[in-house]
N, C-alpha and C positions, 0 to 999 in steps of 0.2 A: 592069560598073561598075569603074572603075579605082580603085586605092588613092590616097588623097590624096597628091599628090606632095610636099607640104611635110612630111609625116610621114616619108617615106623620106629626104628631104633632111636632116631633122633628125638622123636616125640616122647618115647618112653624115658630116655635119659633126661630130657628136659623136665618131665613130670617128677622123676626121681630126685633130680637136683633141687627142684622147688620144694619138695616134701622134706628136705633135710633141715629146713629151718634157718638157712643162711641166705636171706633174700638178696637179690640183686634187682635194682630198679628195671633192668632190661628183661628179666625173666618172663613176665607176661607177654611182652612183645615177641620174644623169641618163640614162645609156645604158640602164639597166634600165627606167627609166620610159618612155622613147621606144619601146623594143622591145615592152614590155607593152602600151602604148597601140595600137601597130600591130596586135598580135595580137587585142586586144579589138575593134578596128575591123573586122577580118576576120571575127571571130565574128558580130558584129552584122549584117554584110552578107551572111551566109549562105555564107561561104567557109571552112568548117571544116578542109578539107585544108591550105590555105595557113596558116590560123591555127595549126594544130598545130605546124608547122615553126617558125614565129616564136615561139610561146609556149614551145616546148622551149628555144629559145635564151634567152628571157626568164627561164625558171626557172633555168637555169644561171647567168645573170648575177645574179639575185636571191639565189641560194644562196651566191654568192661575196662578197656585200656584207658588210662588217664590221658587227658587231652595232650599233655606234653610228655609222651612216652619215649620220645626219640624221633628218629627220622625213618620213614615218613610219619607225620602226625596221625593220631588215632582215626580221624575221619577218612583218611586215605585208606587205611586198613579196612574199615567198614565198607567203603565203596568197592574195594577190590573183591571182597568176599561176596557182596551183593551182585557184582558183575558175574562172578563165577557161578553163583546160584542161578542167575538168569540163563546161563548156558546149559543148565541141566534140563531146562524145559523143552 
């Protein structure tokens, strides 16, 4: 089963948008959300080895979010990723 192409496209487009130098305060949160969703999708579809790599990146992104990044707050993003990482074990 292939990964949903739109999810990988969303991550690529978000990275491209952030690289253009016109920052939005929501950019890091959107990227963290997209990467987390991809990792969760991989866990759900029984691909824990791939999920672990993606979720490790998602955790780094979530931990780098400012405390007031939007809703939900950064600690919730971190907890979400940590929970998903636990499901890969």
